[in-house]
MIFI-554008 format. One line per 8 residues: their letters; for each residue x, z, y of C-alpha. Coordinates in steps of 0.1 Angstrom, whole numbers, plus 2048, in hexadecimal, padded with zeros to 3 digits. Last residue first. Layout:
<nodes>
a = X/Z/Y; ...
</nodes>
This chain:
<nodes>
pkkkkril = E21/5DD/E8B; E14/5BE/E99; DF2/5C3/EA9; DD9/5B1/E9B; DC7/58F/EA7; DBB/583/E85; DB7/55E/E84; D9B/558/E6E
ngglvnvg = D7F/55A/E88; D92/53D/E9A; D89/527/E7C; D9F/51D/E5F; DA5/4F9/E5F; D92/4DA/E53; D8F/4C5/E74; D70/4B5/E7F
saqapetp = D6C/4CF/E9C; D49/4D6/E91; D52/4D8/E6E; D6F/4F1/E76; D57/50A/E89; D5E/50E/EAF; D7C/520/EBD; D94/509/EB0
agqtkdsa = DB5/515/EA5; DD1/512/EBE; DE6/4F1/EBC; DE9/4EC/EE4; DF2/510/EEB; E09/513/ECA; E1C/4F4/ED8; E24/503/EF6
egedkkrk = E33/524/EE6; E45/50D/ECC; E54/4F9/EEB; E60/519/EFC; E6F/526/EDC; E80/507/ED3; E73/4F9/EB1; E76/501/E8E
rvllttpi = E5F/4F0/E77; E3F/4F7/E64; E26/4E3/E54; E00/4DE/E58; DF4/4CE/E3F; E0C/4EA/E38; E30/4E4/E36; E4D/4FA/E3F
tnttqapt = E6D/4ED/E4F; E88/508/E4B; EA4/4EE/E4D; E9A/4DF/E6D; EAF/4EE/E87; ECE/4E3/E6F; EC8/4BE/E73; EBB/4AD/E54
asekevgk = ED5/499/E42; ED4/4B0/E24; EED/4B7/E0E; EE3/4BB/DE9; EDB/4DC/DD9; EDE/4DC/DB5; EBF/4E5/DA1; EBD/503/D8B
gvvqqgiw = EA1/514/DA0; E93/534/D91; E6E/532/D89; E55/54E/D81; E33/543/D76; E0E/551/D7C; DF3/566/D72; DF4/58C/D6A
ledalaav = DDB/5A4/D5B; DC7/588/D4E; D9E/583/D50; DA3/564/D62; D8E/571/D7F; DA3/592/D7F; DC3/57F/D7F; DB8/56C/D9C
kdnyakts = DAD/58B/DB0; DCD/59E/DA9; DE3/580/DB6; DCC/57F/DD5; DCE/5A4/DDB; DF4/5A6/DD6; DF6/588/DEE; DE4/598/E08
afsveeny = DF7/5B9/E06; E17/5A8/E08; E09/591/E25; DFD/5B1/E36; E21/5BF/E3A; E32/59E/E41; E1F/594/E5C; DFD/580/E67
fdqgllfv = DF6/578/E45; DD1/588/E40; DB9/584/E25; D95/575/E23; DA1/550/E1F; DB0/55D/DFF; D90/56C/DF1; D7D/54B/DF9
naakydqe = D97/53A/DE4; D94/550/DC6; D6C/54E/DCA; D6F/528/DCA; D83/529/DA8; D6A/542/D9C; D4C/52C/DA2; D5F/50C/D96
slvahgrg = D67/51F/D73; D8B/52B/D70; DAB/51D/D5E; DC7/534/D65; DEC/527/D60; DDD/507/D6B; DD2/4E8/D59; DE4/4C7/D57
aqpwyfas = DF3/4CA/D34; DD1/4CF/D26; DC6/4AD/D35; DA0/4AB/D41; D92/489/D44; D6C/47F/D49; D63/460/D56; D64/450/D35
gdnaqqak = D70/42C/D30; D82/432/D0F; DA5/433/D1E; DAC/459/D16; DA3/455/CF1; D97/477/CE6; DA5/495/CDA; D92/4B7/CDE
pekaeapt = D9E/4D3/CF4; D9E/4F7/CE8; DAD/511/D01; D9B/4FF/D1F; D79/506/D0D; D7C/52C/D18; D7C/520/D3D; D5A/512/D38
iesstsve = D56/4EC/D3A; D3C/4DD/D53; D2D/4B9/D53; D31/4B3/D2D; D46/499/D23; D57/4AC/D04; D7C/4B3/D08; D9B/49D/D0E
lpqtqets = DBF/49B/D02; DD9/483/D0C; DE9/469/CF4; E0F/46D/CEE; E2E/462/D04; E2F/464/D2A; E3B/485/D33; E62/484/D2A
dlasaaaa = E69/472/D49; E59/48F/D5C; E7C/49E/D5C; E83/48E/D7C; E95/470/D8A; E7D/455/D7B; E89/432/D8D; E83/41F/D6D
pkaevkpa = E5F/42D/D67; E5C/431/D41; E4B/415/D2D; E2A/41F/D20; E25/416/CFA; E07/3FE/CEE; E12/3E2/D07; DF8/3DA/D21
dkietlgt = DF2/3B5/D26; DCC/3B6/D26; DCA/3D7/D37; DB8/3CF/D57; DA3/3EC/D62; D8A/3FF/D48; D67/400/D44; D54/3DF/D4E
ksslmpns = D3C/3F4/D62; D5B/402/D79; D5F/3DE/D86; D7F/3D1/D80; D9D/3DD/D95; DAE/3C6/DAD; DCF/3B6/DA2; DF0/3B9/DB9
nvvgppni = DF3/3DC/DA9; DF5/3CD/D87; DE5/3E5/D6D; DF0/3E2/D47; E0B/3FC/D4A; DFD/418/D61; DFA/410/D87; E00/42C/DA0
vlwlfgvl = DF1/42B/DC2; E00/444/DDC; DE7/444/DF9; DEE/453/E1C; DD9/458/E3A; DED/465/E58; DD8/474/E75; DE5/474/E98
rgasceqr = DDA/487/EB9; DE0/47D/EDC; DBC/47C/EE3; DB4/468/EC5; DB3/46B/E9E; D9E/48C/E9C; D86/480/EB6; D81/45E/EA8
fsmmewfq = D8D/441/EBB; DAA/43A/EA2; D8F/438/E87; D7D/41B/E98; D9A/404/E8E; D9A/412/E6B; D75/409/E67; D79/3E5/E79
dlskvsrw = D92/3DE/E5D; D78/3E9/E43; D5E/3D1/E53; D3E/3D2/E63; D3D/3F2/E78; D22/3F4/E91; D01/3EE/E7D; D0D/3FD/E5A
qgakagkl = D07/3E7/E3E; CFA/3F6/E1B; CE0/3DB/E1A; CE3/3C2/E37; CDD/3A3/E21; CBB/3B2/E18; CB3/3C8/DFB; CB9/3E8/E0E
dkedpled = CA3/3DD/E2B; C83/3F1/E20; C98/410/E1A; CA2/40F/E40; CC2/402/E4C; CE2/415/E4A; CF0/423/E70; CED/447/E67
dldilfrt = D06/43F/E4C; D1E/439/E6A; D21/45F/E6F; D25/466/E49; D42/44E/E49; D54/45D/E68; D54/47F/E57; D61/471/E36
kpddpfrp = D7C/461/E47; D84/481/E59; D86/493/E37; D76/4B5/E32; D6D/4AC/E0F; D77/48A/E04; D63/46A/E07; D74/44C/DFB
vlcrppad = D74/42B/E0D; D67/40A/DFF; D43/411/DFC; D3D/415/E21; D4E/3F5/E27; D31/3E2/E17; D3E/3D4/DF3; D55/3B4/DF2
prsclqrl = D73/3CB/DE7; D5C/3D4/DC6; D73/3E7/DAF; D84/3FD/DCB; DA2/410/DC9; DBF/3F4/DC2; DAE/3D9/DD6; DA7/3EF/DF5
pyanlwrs = DCA/3FE/DF6; DCA/405/E1E; DE7/3F7/E2F; E09/3FE/E3F; E1D/3FC/E1E; E3B/411/E0F; E49/404/DEC; E52/3E2/DF8
rekndlka = E5C/3C9/DDF; E64/3A9/DF2; E74/3BE/E0E; E8A/3CF/DF3; E8C/3F4/DFA; EA7/403/E10; E94/40A/E2F; E77/41C/E19
tspffgrt = E92/437/E11; E90/444/E36; E6D/44F/E2F; E51/43C/E40; E43/449/E60; E54/431/E76; E44/415/E63; E23/420/E72
efkdcspv = E30/419/E95; E39/3F4/E8B; E1A/3EF/E78; E02/3F9/E95; DFA/41D/E9C; DD5/427/EA9; DCB/432/E85; DE9/43D/E6F
ilyatass = DE5/42A/E4F; E00/42F/E32; E00/41F/E11; E18/426/DF5; E1F/410/DD6; E24/418/DB2; E2D/408/D91; E2B/40F/D6B
rsseeakk = E38/3F8/D51; E2C/3DA/D3D; E15/3CC/D58; E31/3C4/D6D; E42/3AC/D52; E1E/39B/D50; E1D/397/D75; E3C/387/D77
dqersase = E33/370/D5C; E13/367/D6E; E26/35F/D8F; E17/370/DAC; E35/381/DB5; E34/39A/DD1; E42/3B4/DB8; E37/3D9/DB6
peyerlip = E51/3F6/DB5; E59/406/D94; E50/42B/D91; E62/44C/D96; E66/440/DBA; E43/447/DC4; E44/46A/DB9; E64/46E/DD0
dlarcwwk = E55/460/DED; E35/477/DEC; E46/494/DFE; E5A/47F/E15; E38/46D/E22; E2B/490/E25; E46/49B/E3C; E43/47A/E51
ilgrddlv = E1E/480/E57; E24/4A5/E62; E40/49D/E78; E2A/483/E89; E0C/49C/E8D; E20/4B9/E9A; E31/4D3/E81; E25/4F3/E83
hkesneis = E3D/511/E88; E39/532/E72; E55/54B/E78; E42/55E/E94; E26/565/E7A; E05/562/E93; DFD/541/E81; DFA/553/E5F
gpflyqnq = DDB/563/E6C; DC7/556/E50; DDA/543/E34; DC9/525/E27; DC7/50C/E44; DDD/515/E5F; DE8/508/E81; DDE/4E3/E7E
araflsvv = DF1/4C4/E76; DE0/4A7/E6B; DEA/493/E4B; DD2/484/E34; DD4/482/E0E; DD2/46B/DF0; DE4/46B/DCF; DD6/44C/DBD
lrvgprqh = DD4/445/D97; DCB/425/D86; DBD/425/D61; DCE/413/D43; DDB/431/D35; DD1/450/D47; DE8/464/D5F; DDB/486/D64
thvlfslf = DFB/498/D58; E13/483/D69; E00/483/D88; DFA/4A8/D8A; E1F/4AF/D83; E2A/495/D9D; E12/4A8/DB6; E21/4C8/DAD
tstilrli = E45/4BB/DAD; E3F/4AC/DD1; E31/4CC/DE0; E4B/4E4/DD2; E66/4CE/DDF; E55/4CA/E01; E53/4F2/E01; E77/4F4/DF8
sskpaakl = E82/4E0/E15; EA6/4DA/E10; EC2/4EF/E21; EBB/50C/E0A; EB0/52F/E14; ECA/546/E06; EB0/562/E00; E8D/55B/E02
lhlhgtsd = E7D/56E/E21; E80/54E/E36; E64/53F/E21; E4C/558/E34; E3C/540/E4A; E1B/541/E3A; E18/51D/E2E; DFC/506/E29
aksvfitt = DEF/4E7/E16; DCB/4DC/E13; DB8/4C1/DFF; DD2/4AC/DF0; DBD/492/DDE; DC5/486/DBA; DAF/468/DB1; DAF/45C/D90
lhaatyil = D9D/43A/D8D; D88/422/D77; D71/438/D62; D71/455/D7C; D86/474/D82; D8C/486/DA1; DA6/49F/DA6; DA6/4B8/DC2
veigyvii = DC6/4C9/DCE; DCB/4E6/DE1; DEE/4F3/DEE; DFC/516/DF5; E1E/522/E03; E32/540/E0D; E1E/55C/DF8; E30/57E/DF8
eegedkdk = E37/590/DD9; E45/5B3/DD7; E66/5C1/DCE; E6A/5E7/DC5; E7A/601/DD8; E62/5FE/DF8; E66/609/E1C; E7C/5E9/E25
ptvtvsas = E67/5D3/E0F; E77/5C5/DF2; E70/59F/DEF; E63/587/DD5; E5A/565/DDE; E38/554/DDB; E2B/530/DD2; E05/52B/DD2
lfhnelft = DF5/50B/DBC; DD0/505/DBE; DC1/4EA/DA8; D9D/4DF/DA9; D8B/4C7/D90; D72/4AE/D95; D5F/497/D81; D50/473/D8B
pepeegpp = D35/45E/D7D; D32/43E/D94; D17/43C/DAC; CFA/426/DA0; CFA/401/DAC; CDE/3EC/DBF; CF2/3EF/DE0; D16/3FA/DD9
aaflatta = D1C/41F/DCF; D2C/434/DE9; D4F/43B/DDC; D5A/460/DD4; D40/463/DBC; D2E/487/DBF; D39/4A0/DA6; D37/4A9/D82
tptssvhr = D4C/4C8/D79; D6F/4CC/D6C; D79/4EE/D65; D90/4FD/D81; DB4/502/D88; DCC/51C/D91; DF2/518/D92; E03/537/D9E
itvkadtp = E27/534/DA6; E42/54F/DA8; E60/545/DBC; E87/54A/DB6; EA1/533/DC6; EC0/538/DAF; ECA/515/DB0; EB6/4FF/DC8
lvkalldg = E95/4F5/DBA; E92/4D2/DA9; E9A/4DD/D85; E85/4FF/D87; E68/4EC/D95; E65/4D8/D77; E68/4F3/D61; E4C/506/D72
ldvdvsdt = E36/4EC/D70; E3C/4E7/D4A; E39/4C5/D38; E2D/4B6/D1A; E18/499/D29; E04/481/D14; DF2/4A0/D0B; DF7/4B5/CEC
eltlegva = DEB/4B2/CCA; DF0/4D2/CB5; E08/4CD/C98; DFF/4D5/C73; E16/4C4/C5C; E03/4AF/C41; DDE/4AF/C38; DDB/4BF/C16
stfstsai = E01/4CE/C13; DFF/4D8/C37; DDC/4E9/C34; DE5/4FC/C15; DC6/501/BFF; DA4/50F/C02; D83/513/BEC; D67/52C/BF8
psilstig = D49/534/BE4; D5E/537/BC7; D4F/544/BA7; D2B/541/BAF; D35/51F/BC1; D42/512/BA3; D63/50D/B91; D5F/4FF/B6D
egepenlt = D78/4E3/B71; D92/4EA/B8B; DAF/4E9/B73; DA1/4C5/B68; DA4/4B8/B8B; D88/4B5/BA5; D8C/4D9/BB2; DB3/4D4/BB3
alpgdyfy = DB8/4D3/BD7; D9D/4EC/BE1; DAC/508/BC8; D90/51F/BC8; D95/542/BD9; D80/558/BBF; D65/56F/BC5; D5B/594/BC6
drdavpav = D39/5A9/BC2; D35/5A4/B9B; D1F/59E/B80; D26/582/B67; D4B/588/B66; D5C/56A/B55; D66/55A/B78; D77/579/B89
mdyptngt = D90/58B/B74; D9B/56A/B61; DA3/559/B82; DBD/573/B8A; DC5/57D/BAE; DE9/576/BB5; DE0/565/BD5; DBA/565/BDB
givtvpge = D9D/57B/BD4; D7E/575/BEB; D69/591/BF6; D46/588/C06; D3A/5A2/C20; D19/5A3/C31; D05/59D/C10; CFD/57B/BFF
tltdnnkv = CEA/57F/BDF; CF4/565/BC6; CE1/55F/BA4; CF1/54F/B87; D11/562/B7A; CF9/57B/B6A; CF6/588/B8E; D0E/581/BA7
ttlygkkr = D15/596/BC8; D1D/593/BED; D2A/5B7/BFA; D17/5D0/C13; D02/5E5/BF9; D0B/606/C04; D1C/60F/BE4; D2F/5EC/BE3
lpelaaiv = D40/5F2/C06; D4C/615/BFC; D56/607/BD9; D6A/5EB/BE5; D8C/5FE/BDE; D83/5FD/BB8; D81/5D7/BBA; DA4/5D5/BCE
aeftepgs = DB2/5ED/BB5; DAB/5D4/B97; DB6/5B9/BAD; DD9/5C8/BAF; DDB/5D2/B89; DD2/5AF/B7F; DE6/59B/B98; E07/5AA/B9A
tkadvfly = E11/5AF/BBF; E06/599/BDC; DDF/598/BD7; DD1/588/BF3; DAF/597/BFB; D98/57E/C10; D7C/591/C22; D62/576/C2C
ltqgtsad = D4A/587/C43; D26/57B/C40; D0F/56F/C58; CEB/57A/C57; CEF/58F/C75; CF9/574/C8C; CFB/581/CB0; CFF/5A7/CA3
fvgnntpe = D1D/59A/C8D; D29/5B4/C74; D0E/5AA/C5B; CEC/5B7/C5A; CDB/5C5/C38; CBE/5D8/C48; CA9/5F2/C35; C83/5EB/C36
slfrskpn = C67/5F1/C51; C80/5FE/C69; C71/60E/C87; C7B/631/C78; C9F/629/C7D; CC0/627/C69; CD9/612/C7A; CE7/5F1/C67
qrelvdli = CFF/5E2/C7E; D11/604/C87; D13/60A/C61; D21/5E7/C5E; D3B/5EE/C79; D47/60E/C67; D48/5FD/C44; D5E/5E1/C52
pniylsef = D77/5FA/C63; D79/610/C42; D7E/5F4/C28; D98/5E0/C40; DB2/5F1/C52; DB1/614/C43; DA5/60B/C1F; DBE/5ED/C1B
treetlss = DD9/602/C27; DEF/605/C47; DF9/629/C49; E15/62B/C2E; E27/60E/C3C; E2D/5EA/C2F; E3E/5D0/C46; E5C/5CD/C30
edhgihlt = E49/5C4/C11; E39/5A5/C20; E1C/599/C34; E10/5BE/C33; DF2/5D4/C28; DF7/5F1/C0C; DDF/5F5/BEF; DE6/617/BE2
gnylwvda = DEA/61F/BBC; E0F/627/BBE; E14/606/BCE; DFD/5E9/BCE; E03/5CF/BEB; DE6/5BF/BFC; DE6/5A1/C14; DC5/5A3/C26
evsicgks = DB2/586/C33; D96/584/C4B; D78/56A/C4F; D5C/56A/C67; D72/56D/C85; D5E/573/CA7; D7F/57C/CBB; D75/5A1/CBD
latyfpid = D70/5A0/C97; D95/592/C90; DA4/5AD/CA8; D8D/5C7/C98; D9A/5BD/C74; DBD/5BB/C7A; DC4/5D8/C92; DE9/5D8/C96
rwydsrtt = DEA/5B5/C8D; DFF/5A6/C6F; DDF/5A4/C5A; DCD/58C/C6D; DD3/570/C53; DB0/55F/C54; D99/54F/C6E; D76/540/C73
lpligrtf = D5E/544/C8F; D41/55C/C98; D33/560/CBA; D39/585/CCA; D1E/58E/CE4; D12/5AE/CD3; D30/5B9/CBA; D27/5E1/CBF
dtpysyes = D07/5DA/CCF; CF1/5E4/CB2; CDC/5FF/CC1; CD9/5EF/CE4; CDB/60C/CFE; CC2/60D/D1B; CAA/626/D0C; CC8/63C/D06
skhtnkli = CD0/645/D28; CEF/645/D3B; CDF/636/D5B; D01/62C/D6B; D1D/626/D52; D08/61A/D37; CEF/606/D4B; D0E/5F4/D5C
sqlessga = D1D/5EC/D3B; CFC/5DD/D2E; CF8/5C7/D4C; D1C/5BB/D48; D15/5B2/D21; D1E/5CA/D06; D3F/5C5/CF1; D56/5A7/CEE
aaetplal = D4C/584/CFC; D5D/56A/CE8; D7A/55A/CF7; D80/540/CD9; DA0/546/CC7; DC0/52F/CC8; DD6/53D/CB0; DBC/54D/C9B
ylasvaal = DAB/52D/C9A; DCB/51B/C8D; DCD/533/C71; DAB/52C/C66; DB3/509/C5C; DAC/50F/C36; D91/526/C3C; D7D/50A/C51
lsrslvm = D83/4F2/C39; D74/508/C1C; D57/50F/C30; D4E/4EC/C33; D59/4E6/C0D; D3D/500/C05; D22/4F0/C19
</nodes>
């Protein structure tokens, strides 16, 4: 027990740097009663530290209110550097930091005494006096007060002993009687630094102790040191363990830095990346007959980008959102899936000064997805970026379609836009080879590779190739990067399973709605063990499923929907090989090297992100935002479905409930003109900050990239994506398009399209 406490004390500086978010003060209910009823019967007598859970720290003396700061974080140990001058003990890390006011008495003795008096109130209901410690949640926990004597040991520690008198008089100190019996009190004083051993060990009756030298306890110089002399033993962490470095993920990268490198020079945007803690969720793929659904975890990510503009009637600049994108990340033992759920623009990008020729919103989209890919790539585990592209008036910003600057891309333009957005990520990796030679496979297995897949129901292969980005024309035909196909063997561990088990089920996805409808055709329970188990009556194969998709309302009547997959294979996983069953743990990694090679075509700063092992936390089904700050290291390729890398988390990490509350709040705002958009942006930003318990959330980014000449015609230079996108058109054409693409009057579920309902398009007069 003594050594365990010693280790905690030795590494306490680390805990101070990464404090647990302990609750401070009374509960919300207590606060309500205090501010409304204001009567004494509802007040808890010792609630000063109620809700604060203890942990260990030291070296808090540089803080303005050192003891109270440590107490608010639940620290069970504090350290005071004391300097004796003219009979007074001053507090400071060095002589230059000393002041007349900051003394041992004012910063430690008096505050500790005050808290203990609050924790031990006098009451006629007490059968005997209490001796509670500083923590109401753990009244028996002693507070270790380390006193580091900086000046001459004998004189300084003599002054320390005298300074303890107020605590001694109240009986709050841990004591030793006859060098034989220890009685633990609310405060245990440990002398360290220049504290003389001879002023502690020989004293039979005392209320102070000596900081034992942990490194030499088993050496001759440590002989005779007992727990009665040194209840705590410590040493330099660096000398005992080595240089202290916090483990980081395999990706040491900052989203803001990545965006700055790709955005045009001096283009200024503010980004807010909000993510949720992972929670257990329904498996993406239906389980084959006789098997259990695969354990799956989900985390949500939302990125908003805004620009700062000075309104005509204001003196200071205000933010206005120009773009938002929501991404869902599913992790299972054999596959990581990054699904682009929604993307939308407000039409206010034109307010950015010196609007560039390239699409800023496409650059933001590509970089954000690339960031999530690199931070969530696990060794030996395939990763896929998945999305469906169908143009609608608005997804995230109510009323934005009324903004005359917002123009929606048609279906074909939108599919092409998303292909161009994914292409830069694709080209960070090697292409796949069509070779079946074993040596070629071994060569491929030593590096990362990627392939993109596109299906547009009702379009044949020739028509589908027309959606591919122009770079696809220059690719080697034997190593095609873009394919018109569904990546069945790359996504499914059982390609021979019934078709219903071979297509992932994402929220508000046209494929999912079709799958749900077809599941009504499943046989009764009594037939589940037969040959027809898990089989639909009408659709017999996966090819037939995609053929029938072209007749669905969402993919017919002149409308097109593009389904895209970008499959990324880490070293050891060859794209042409199917995955092994998830029950066997990992994918094929027999020939995987120990160190991952960098993608040959990497053109961004993400090259530096493929180094050390990632971090994970425990595999509980839900993690609190506070735990996000203290991840635990695990092997990333241990076959676990849970994976939550530190580097991939947002500026704010919210619980799933708070994350949804933030998005619901956004959907309640208006964006039909600049004035209301300014107000809605501020309201949303304040909401996110409040949910994160911060004053401000976000990151300001200034572009440093060199703008390249674009081959895009001038009239499309302000193209803005949504999943939904925006492009400039002739006025009469735009008006006609708006009539045909108006928001549906029926609910989104009924129409089969995940968009904002007609009730969220605010028909208000323009100012």
